[in-house]
N, C-alpha and C positions, 0 to 999 in steps of 0.2 A: 504492500500499500502505497503512495503517495504520501511524503508527511509536508506535501505542500498544495495546498488547493489556489486553481487560476479564477480569482474574481475580476473580470474586466480586463485580463487579458496581462494583469500586475500580479506575480505572485504575491501567496503570502501564508505565516506560519498556520496548515490548520490548528485545531480545537484540541489536536491529542497533543499532550505535553506530555514527555518521555518518563519514564517510572525509575528510579536507580534500582541498582540489579540487589539493592539491600530489600525495596520492598518488592518486589518481584518476585525473590526469593519466601518470600514471607506469604506475600498470595499463591504463590503455585505450588509451594512445598504445604503451605497449612491447607490447602486445597487436598495436596498429596498429589497432584497434576505431574509434569514434567516441566521442565528448564525448555522446550523445544521453540518456545515462541520468544528466546531472546536473540534482540537483533542488534547488532552494534554491540553490546554491552546495556543497553537499555531495552524496555519494554513498552510499547505505545500504547499507552491509553485504550487506543481501541481495541486491542488485543486483550482488554482485562475482562468481558461480558464471558471469555473464553478460557481463560485463566482456572475456572472451577471446572471446567467440560460441558454437558448439556446434563440439564437434570433428565433422571433418568423415570421414568415414568412410574415406576411402582418402587416405595421403600424397602422390600427385601431386595430387589434388585440393587437398590442401591449401597445399601450395606454390604453385599454379599460380593457389589464389586468394588468395596472402597474395602472391604476387609483381606480379599485378595490380593490386590494391586500393594497396600499397605505392606503384606509380608512379602512382596514381591522386592518393592523398595528395600524395605528393612534388610531383605535377605541377601543384598546387593554387597555389602561388606563394607561398603564406603563409609567412612569414620565420620568426615563433615553431615551427613545426613541423617545417620543415627545419632547425634550430637545434636541437632536440630530439630527431631521429632522427638526426643527426651525433652530440649528445652520448652516445645511447643505446650508438651503433654506437663511441665510443672508449672507451666504457666499458671493451670486451671485450680492447683492442688489451694488450699484454704491455705488464707494468710491474714492480711488485714481485712480483705474481701472476701467473702466464703465463694468457695465454687457455685453457687446456686448464685448468685450475681455478676460473678467472671463469666460464667455463659449467657447471662444476657446482653452482658457488654460484648462477647463477642457475635452474638446473633446480629445484634446491631451494628460493627463494623464489618459484620461480614454484607450485608444489605447495601452499607455506604459504599462499597469495596464491591459491589454486584457479584459477588459467589456464590451462584447457586448452588454446590457442593459446599458450601462453609455455610449457608444459610439453612440446607438439610439437616447437617451436621448439628448444628447449637440448637433447631428446632427440636429436634430428638432429646438431645440432651437436656435441654430447656424441661423438656417433659417430662424429663427422668427426676430434673428437678426439682419438680411438683409446682412450677410456674404454670398459672390459670392463662387460659387463653385472652381473657381479658386485659392482663398483665403483658400478655406478649405482644397483641398485637396494639400497645400503646408503646410500647418501646420500637416495634416496625413505624410507628407514627415519629419516634424519634428519630429514626433511620431516614423515613421520607423528609422530613425536615432541612437534615442534616447534606443527604444526598442529593433531594433534589427529584423536580420528576422524573431524570433517567432512570429510575432506581424502580419507577413502579413497575414494571416487570418482575421485577426481585420479590415485590412487596407480593403483585398478584401470584406470583408462584409462589410462596410464600406460606400462603394461605388456602393454595391448593396441598400444597404438602400436609399443612396441621389436619387435616383429615382423616390423615391416617395415621394419626400417632395419639394415642392414648392422652388425654387428658387437654389435650390443646383441638381436639374438635368441636366442632359449631351442637352446641344442644338440641 
């Protein structure tokens, strides 16, 4: 994809700004995806919706694919990847903020970053941690305000995914 759009014959920078490698690693590895979208040491924002992959139709499919790929990734023996996965896991351990709160924060961040895989993961964890549907919807509202209208499709898919999660289904 060309990083420049032409307007009236004058090249101008498209609204897609590059993301640092650090941010891309968080996005891709948190979603447990690959880094194939690296482009000259940066990821274009235009690539971010795909960073977490497409949303499988069923929650069971998502969880199976995620578990299988995590096993393959962790089995590759790369120390840096293993350390990042461990760091990701440790970030959600109880501390001054409890795991329950951290999962809701993870959901909001994932929606703002437009990572459907991350949204699904954190919705499941929010359900497991005991968040109520109304509380999750309120958190998604914060994500919508922070992320802007571009997050609407992701909020829409979050609502679809909540239909499959015990405790988050519409009564």
